[in-house]
N, C-alpha and C positions, 0 to 999 in steps of 0.2 A: 672371114665374116661375110654374111648373107649383103647383098644388095638394098638398099634400102628405098622403102616405095611409097607412093603416097598415098594417103590414107583419105577416109571420109569423114564429116564430122565427129560423127560417133565413135568410129575406131581412134582418130586421135585424140580427143577427148579421153578416152579410158586409156588409150596407152601413156599418154602424159603425164594422166593421173597416177597412173600403177606405177612408172618411173619414179614420180615424186615420193611417192608414200611409201614405196619400198626403200628407201634412202634415210627416212626420217631420222631414225634413233631415237634420244631423247628429247628432243627440241619440241619447243612452244610452239604450235601451228602459227600465231600470229607473228612470230619473227623468222621461223624457217622457212615462209610463203618468201620471205624477200629474197632469198639464197637462190630458192628455185626458182622462180621468176626471171630473175637476173639472167640465171642459167639458159633458161628458155629464151630469153630474150639475146644473149649472145650466143648460141647453137643457132637463131632465125637469123642474126648477121652475119654470121661465117657461113652458111649455107649458100644465102643470098651471094655472100662474095665470089664463093666459090662458082656457083652458076654464071654468073655473069664474067667471070675469069675464063671459065671452059668455052662460053661463046666468043668471046674476044679472040681467043687463041684458035678459034676453027676460023674468025675473018679475018686475022691479022698475021697467025701463022707465028715467026719468032721475032717478028716486031714490036720488042719490048718497050720503044719508045711511046709507041702509038697506043698499048696495050695500058700502059700507064694512067696517059692521060686521060683517056676513057672512063678506066677507074674513078679517076679524082672527078667525076663530072658524075657519077652515081650517086644515091643518098649518102652513101658512109663509106670512109677507107679504112681498111685494117691495113696495118701496117704489116711489112714482112713478120713471120713467126709468131705472129699474136691469136689468128684462129685457133676457131674449136679445136680444128683438124689437127694444128699444131700441137695443141698442148696435149691432147688426146694417145700421143705418142710417149709423154713423159708423166701420163698419170700416176705409174708409178714410183717417182721421183717421193723422197723422203719429204721436200719442201713443192709440193703441190701447188698447197694452199699460196705461198709465196708467188707462185710463178703465175698462177692465175691474175693476184693483184697486178704484178707488172703488168702484164698483157695489155687489162681492163683498162690500165693509167694510159700505156702507150695510145690504145684508141681515142680514150678521152681527148688529149694531147693534139693527136692528130685530125680532127673532128673539127676542134675550136668550141667555138659557144652552144653548136647544136649538142654535142654531149657534155659539155660541159658541169662535174660533178655527180654526172649520172650514176656511174658506178662509185658509190661511196660506203657498201658494206666491205668487210675484210673478211674473205675466206680462208685468210690465218689464225683467225681469232680464237684463243684457247678459252677465254673466258664465256663466250657465246656456243664454241661448236666443239666445244670438250680438248681433250689432251689429244697429240700428234697422232696416235692410231686411230682414236675413234674419229677423228676429224678426214685423215685419210680416206679410212675406210665409205666414209660418207660421200665423200667429192669423187672416188674412184667409181662407187653404184654409179654416182650421177652419170659421170663422163661415159660408161660402159653403157647406161640406158639409152640416152639420149642419142648415142652415135647412131645407132637405128633406126634412127627417123630422119629423114630429110625435109626440112621446113621448108623448103624452098621448092617443094612439089605441090605445095597448098594451092588449090584453085578458090579463086576469090577473096574473101576475109575468112577464109577457115583457119588460120593463125589465130588472129584478134579475137575469132570466137572461141576458140580451145583458152586461149589467156583470160578471155572473161571468164570461161567457164570453171578455170584453175583457181581465181580469186573469189570465186562462189564458193567452192567445195572447202577453201583454205577459211573463208568465213563461216561455212558453217562450223569448222574444226575450235575456230578460235573463240566462241563463246562470244563474251561482254565485250572481248576488242575487239571484236569483230567491226564494231561501228566505227571507229578511228578509219576505217579502208574501205569499205563496203555495205551499198545499200539493196536489199532484198529485190532481186531481178523483178518480181512481179510488182512491188510498191513502186520501184524505179519507172517500169513501164506504165504503169497508171500516170504517175506524174508527169513523163514524158506525154503521153495522150492526150492525159487534162490541158498539156500547155499549149497543144497545136501550134507549135512555132512555123511560119512561113518563108520561102525563099527571101536572101538578102537580111535575115536577121541576125542581129548578136546576140548570142546566148550565153550565159557566165552561169556559176555555181560557185561561189563564193567559200564552199566547203568542201570542195571537190572530191576528196577521197582518190580514188586509183581513177574515176574519170568515166566511169562507167554513165552516169546518169547524164552528162553532157553529150557522150556519145549514143544514148536511148533517142535524145532529142533530137539532135544532128542527123537520126535513120529517119524519125519522121518527117522531115524536112526532103529526104533523100525520095519516100516515099509516093511524094507529089513529082517527083521526075527532074529534082532539080538538085546540084550541090552548091549552090549559091548560099552560103550561111558562115558564119564565122564563129568557133568558141574558143570561150575565154574560162580562164580558172584561176582560185587560188587554193593553196593547203600548206596547213602550220605545220606538219610532222614530216621531215624532209624523206623518209623512207617512203612514206606515202605518195607523198610529191613525185619520186622520181617511178613509181608503178607508174603513175599516172603520166608521166611524159613517155615512157615505155608503152603503156597500151594505145596513147595516141600515135604513136610510129607505127606498131603492128598493124592500126587500124586504116595507116595512109593518110594521118591527118597532122602532118610534119608543122603544117601552119598552124597550128592551138597554138595560142598563147597562155601558158602557165605559169604563172607564181608561186615561188613558196615564200610564205611569212604568214602573222596572223592577221588573218583580215580586220578584226575588229580595231585592233591596235595599229596596224601597220599596213592598209591598204596598198595593196602592190599594181594593181591595174589601176592605173593613173595616165590622165591624156589633156596636156594644158594645163598641166597644175592644178588638176580637180581631179574627182571620181570619174571614170568613164561609165559612159551611160549607154546600158542595154534594152534589146526590145522585149528579150524575155531574160529571168532571174529567175533560177530554179534550183532548190537544194534541199538538204536533207542534214541541217545541221547538228552537232551534238544538244543532248537535251539538257534544259537548266543546268547550263554548265556553271558552274560556281564560281570559280576564280577566271572570269573572263579579260579580268581588265577592268573593270568600272570605274576604281579610283583613279585611272592614269588618264583618262579621257573627258573627264566632265569637260573640258575646253575642246572640244574636237575640232579640227580645223576644218573639219567638212561639214561641219554643222548637221551631222546626222540623228543627233537625237533633241532637234527642237521639239519634237512633242513629249518629251520629257525623257529623264534618263532614268533607265531599268535598274531592277535591284542588284547591286554588288553583287549578291550569290545566286541572279540566275540569269543566264544571258539571251533567252531565248528571245525577249524583244529587242536586243542589244541585234542579232542575225536580221530580225524583222526590217527593224528601223535601218540597218544598211541597205538590205533588200531594196525596199522601196525606194531609198535615195538614191541606187544605182540603175534603176528602172528608168525609162525615159518619160519626161513628162509628159501628159495627155496621152502616151500611145504604150507605155511598157506594162508588161504583165507579171508579175509574181507568185511561183507555185512553191511551198514549203512546208514541209512537215513538222508537226509541231506537236508538243505532249498536252494533254485536252486543259491544263490548268491554265495556258496561254488565252486559253476561251471565256476564262471567268473568275481568275484571280483577281483581286482589289489592288488598291494602294496605288504605288508607281505605275503598274502594268496598268490596271483597270481606266486608268487615266489615259494614257498612250492608246490602248483600245480604244475610247472613246472618240480620241483625236481622227484617229482612222476612219472611224464610222461615219463621224461628221462633215469629213472629207469627202463621204461617197466613192471608198477607193476598196471596201472590203467588198467581195464581188458574191463569195461559196464558201458555204464550211462545210467541210465532208468527215464524217467520223468512223474510222475505221475498227475493224474487230481488234482484240487483244493479242499478244502473242505471236504478231506476224515477224517482231525483229529477234536475233540472238541477242540484244542489247540490253532490252526489258520486255517485260510481260504486259505491260501495262497497254491499254488500248491509246491511240494516237488520232491526229486528227492532219486533214490536208487544209491549209489556208489559199484560196486564191484571190490574189489584189490585183483590180485593173485600176491601172491609171489612166486608162481611156473613158472611164468615167467620169473624169475632172470636167472641169467646164471648158469647153474646147475642143472635147476629146468626142471621138464617136459614138460612143455609149454614157454622153453624161446625162443623156433620159432614163437610165437605167437607175433604179433607185433602192429595188428592193435586194436584200440579200437571200441567195437559196440554199438550204440546207438538206443534208444528205445523211440520213442516219443508217449508215453500212455494217453496223457493229456484229450483225450476223451473218454476215458476207463472207463466209470461209470455207476453205475444207481443213475438216480437224486431221492433225499430225501428232505423234508422241510427243516432241518435245518443242514444237513449234506448229502456229498454223498456218493456213497457204490462202492468199488471192488465186483461182483459178479466172479462166479467160471469162467464163460466164459471170464471176462477179465483176470481174473489171466493164464487161459489154453492161451489166445492168447499172454502174455506177456514170459510163461514158451516156448512155442514153438519156440517163435521167436529167446531165449537166445540160446537154444537146436541147433538150425540151424545153427543160425549166418551167415543168407542169407538176403541180401538187400528184403526189402519190400516197394513198393513204399509209400509213405508219412507216413511209419510209423518206418521202421526201415534201420541201413545202417553201413556197418563196415568201417571205417574209416581210413586211413593209417598216422600213426607219421608223415608223409610231410606236407599232410594237416593242421592236426591241430596245426604242428610248423607254418605254413603260418597263420594261426590263431591268433599266438601270445599265444599259450597253453592256449584258451578259451575254454571251456567246453559247454557252450551253446547250447541245442542240436538242436534247429532250425535253426543253422549257417551250420550244418550237416545232418539235415533229413527236406527236403522240405515239408512243409506242406501249401503251396499256393494253393488256389483252384481257378481255373479263371473263374471269371463271362461271363455268357451267354451273347454274344456277344447284342447288344441293336442296334435293326433298326430304327434309328432315324427317317427315313421320315415315316415308318407304325406307331411309336409313335405320331408323329403330326397330320397324317391324323384321328387318333382314338380321339386323343382330339378335332380336329376339328369337330367332328361326336358329340361326347358328350356335347360339348358348344353348340349344333345344339337343342339337345335333353332338354336340361335345359333349354334354350330359349322358348321350346314349353312349357315344364311345367309350367313355368313361367305364359304362356302368357293365359295356362289352368287354373291357381290358380287365376289368378287377375278375370275369368271369374265368377267362382263360389265364389269368394267373393264379386263383385259385386251383385251377385243374393240375394246372404244373407242381403244385406245391408251393408256390413263391408267398400266397397269403396264408396267415395262420388263423 
């Protein structure tokens, strides 16, 4: 077997995806991703362990006691016989799926709370991976392909970036199910840049999926030359929660606090018996979630819904209310993707929206193009809610709401539309300058919004009407008359030719 080599980011992305894709069989992408990404993480742990073991043997020789002591001080422990390389020698065994399960559970046990419950999927499942011969064929392919790559040789954040690349590719293949674990990178990047987090901030995503949005928000802090920030998240789907845990680990964010559970019915980010407070709360929650549990929390112990109880069949304002209540008073910021209905629907939602506007904390409304998400073709919006506009906050004197109508800012694709850097820059520049731009952006007074019954539908405030060119009716009639004369002449000429050919009697 040839020696594994280090790869560029592009090469590693391509090789990992090819390895994953060639082994897929007939398994749905939304399920298959859990197995492949777990396999990638397992290989990464094994390669790092082997690399560290090699260095320690070179340093301490045969002093196994010193070597084992130093290994226990590393980021994780791999018990004897549990590494990818140990199982590679057993890949042709009929019970290879069972052997993988046993090894992963031993690794969990050896690492305590840090990896507890992480390896929760079953590599020996008939119901998911098919009959024994089919399952074993897939696993052997994965072993063979991943054995060619040494993931300990990646520079910087190359492995973490490849993990995110894989999630994005699986997101493209998973269709509507992608929304459970993935936000389109361009939209997530726009959200993170709009949030503009600062060093020292606590950053939370209450619907964190696989954690990509949190990492992009942290990246914005690091671009300022600081690693002083803290990441928090909660995710309701167990397999996706574990993807997020692995994502943080691969990016070196071991200290991120992620919780598993239903944010709306069972918030787990608690401090001193109350909700934790954050400088930034950022999310792309599920759109108009029908069964969000509103009937169970009318007497919410955290009083998140004091502006009104959201409708039981639409969870949008439940997430918004939670996010506002977990943002720090007089300082915190909320950046959230919402369906357009959030801007104008009436009844209970209208009353909540009115409260938020009267509290003067709705800062910016941005309309995005349709077709950006695999999960829906509808256009969506971004709401920025800024609690520093509250009395006593830094921006308490800012009263207007800034509207951007960016529905035409996209590059068209076959199955999906895309935000390119030029579109993102145009939106960011408008937000930063907060000046009116004809047919694109407008700063609107609270009085005008009140006159519109607190409706935030963007086209009420940003005029996008394009005047049609004035039609010269007389000229058009003259042109039509000339065309008719030409048609008559052509018909006469055609009849003449047909007669000569003997078709007209």
